[in-house]
N, C-alpha and C positions, 0 to 999 in steps of 0.2 A: 550801109554806106558810111565810111570813115570821114568824120569832119575834117575839113581842110582849114588850117590856120592861115588866113590871108595876110595878116600883118601883126605887128607887135601888140596891138591893142585887142586882138582877138583872144578871148579867154579860152582856157581849156574846158572841154565838156566835163561834167561830173564823172569821177573815176568809176562809178558803178555802171557807166555806159560803155566801158571797155568790152570788146567782144571776147567770146570764148575761144575762137579759133581763127588766127593764132592767139593763144592765151594772153590777154591783157592789152592788145593793140587798141589804142584810144583815139589817136589823131595823127595827122600828117601835116607836113609843111612848117612854116615859121622859120625861125632862125635859132642860132645858138648864142644869142646875146646874153649878157649877164642877167638882165631883167627876166628873160624867158626861162633860163635855166634855174634861177632861184625860185621863181614862181612854180616851176615844175616840181622840184624836189620838195618844196613846202607842201605840195598837194599830193605827194606820193607817186609822182610821175618821173620817168627818166627817158632819155633819148637812146635809141639803139637802132642802127641801120647800117647797110653796106654801101660801099662806094657806088655811085651812080644812082642810088635811090634817093627819094626825098627824105627829109628828116622824119623818122617815125617815133611816136611817143607811146610809152607803155605803162601800164599799171596792172601787173598780173595778179591773179587770184587762184591758188594761194601765193603767198609771198615768202621767200626764204629769208630768215633772219637768225641772228644769234644774240641771245641775252648774255652780256659779258660775263656774268658770274656762273654761266653754264658752259663755259669753255671746257672742252674735253681734250686732254693731252694723253695720247696712248703711251704705253710703257716704252715702246721703241722710240717714240718721239722724245720722251723725257731723257732717254739715253743719248739721243742725238744732241739735245740741248746742252747736256752736261759736258759734251766735248769742248764747248767753248772755244772753237777754232774760228769763230766768226765775230764780226763787229756790226752792231745795229745802230743806225741813225734815223732821226725823224726830221723830215723837211729839209734835208741837206742837199738833195739832188733830184728835185721833182722832174725836171726836164729829162734826165737820163732814165728815170723810172717809166715815165709815160712813153718815151721812145722804145724802151725795151718791151713794154706791154703791147705796143702797136706792131712789133716785128712779127713776121709770119711764124706760126707755130709749126712744129714737125708734122708733116703730112697735109699742111694747109697752104693755100696761096697767099693768104693775107688775113687781117683781122678787121673788126668793125671800127677800130679807132682810126678814123680818117685824119688827114691833115687839118681839116676844119675842126674836128673834135679836139685834137691836140691843142690847137691855138685857143679854143674856147676855155679849156680847162687850165691852160697856162695862165690865162687872165684871171680865172677864179683863184688860182694859187697866189698870184700877185696881190689879189684883193683879200687874202687871208681866209678863203673858204675851202679851197682844195689843198690836200696834204698828202705827203708821201712817207713811206717807211722804206729804208734801204738796208740791205744785208750785204756785207763785204766779207770776202775771204782773201787774205793776202793782198789787200788793196784793190781787189777787183769786185765790181758790182755784180753779184750773182743771183740776187733775188730782191723782190720788193712788191709794193702795192701802192695804189693811190685811191682817193675818194674824197668826199665832201663831209665837212662837219658843220652841223647846224643845231644850236641848242645843245641838248644832251643826246643827240642822235648822230651816228656816223653812217654815211651812205657809201658803201664800197663800190668801186667801179671795175677795177681789173688788177690782176697780180701776175707776176712772171717768176720763173725759176730757171736759171742756167745750170744749177747744181741741185741734185736731188734734195728735196725737203726745204729748200731755202725760201720758197714762197710761204710755206707753213711757218717757218721761223719768223718771218716778217709779220704774219697774221697773228701768231701767238703773242709776240712782243707788243703788238699794237693793242690787242684785246686786254692784256695785263695792264697796260697803261690807261686804257679807257676805264677799266675797273677802278683804278686809283682816282680818276677824275670824276667818277660817279655817273658815267654814261649809262643810259637805260637800254639802248638797243643798237645793234649793227644791222643795217639793211644789206643783205647779200643778193637781193633781187631775184635771181633764178637759181634753183637748187642744183647741186651735183654731188657726187659721192665724196669728193675732196672736202667740201664744206660740211657735209653730214658727219664726216669722220672727226671734225673739230667741234662738234656739238651744235651745229646749225639745225634749225627745224623749220617747218612750214606753218604759217599762220594765215588766217583768212584776211582778205582785204579790209574787212570791217575792223578786225582787231588791230591791223597795222595802222589804220586811220586813227584809232584811239591813242596809239603811241604818238602819232604826229600831233594830235590835238593837245596831248598832255606835255610833251617834251620839246617841241620844235622851237619854242620861244624861251625855254629855260636858260637861265644865266649860267655860263660855264667859263671859269677862268682857266684857260689852257694856253700854254706856250709850247707850240709844236716843235720848234727847232732846237734839238738837243741830241746828244749821243746817249744811247741807252747803256 
């Protein structure tokens, strides 16, 4: 039986109580308030649900992550980056990025990024916790990503690409910047071939918890709003 979060004061259950099938489902209910979301990410938990469902909270095992200095850029991607026909910005257009991420993908009716989710992460952006990376070609926003930054950890949420490889460009540029800032880990949540091609790997929930314990409160002087 999945615990139901009755109100804001109800704590999350320990993450080792997440079930195996579906992998990582830990709790349901609650809200997407600032307090709830911050406490979730600090504990290695994230929300993921479809329209019409209650809010579902997850902590999968294994966890997909990327160590910044283990970023892999393929030969074909290096060639694409050298074309330099794009412009990358950080935190310049968060609303447009999350809107693009929430748009239906090819062959799908919609995405998990509900209006409620968008509003919640917009507030986190205004509070300096949620950030975006934007990729432009000839003035048009063609790729990007968004997520949360806490301590020396970045929690990736979603990315989009209207032109081939532009989500990869956003991701690579962000990882290179996080390397400069001394970030320890990027949480990619759930694995896929796209992430594996960039150097992501899977680690156990226990190992992910050790990263949280060590780096979630690390001091990091970062100014996200700039042009790359």
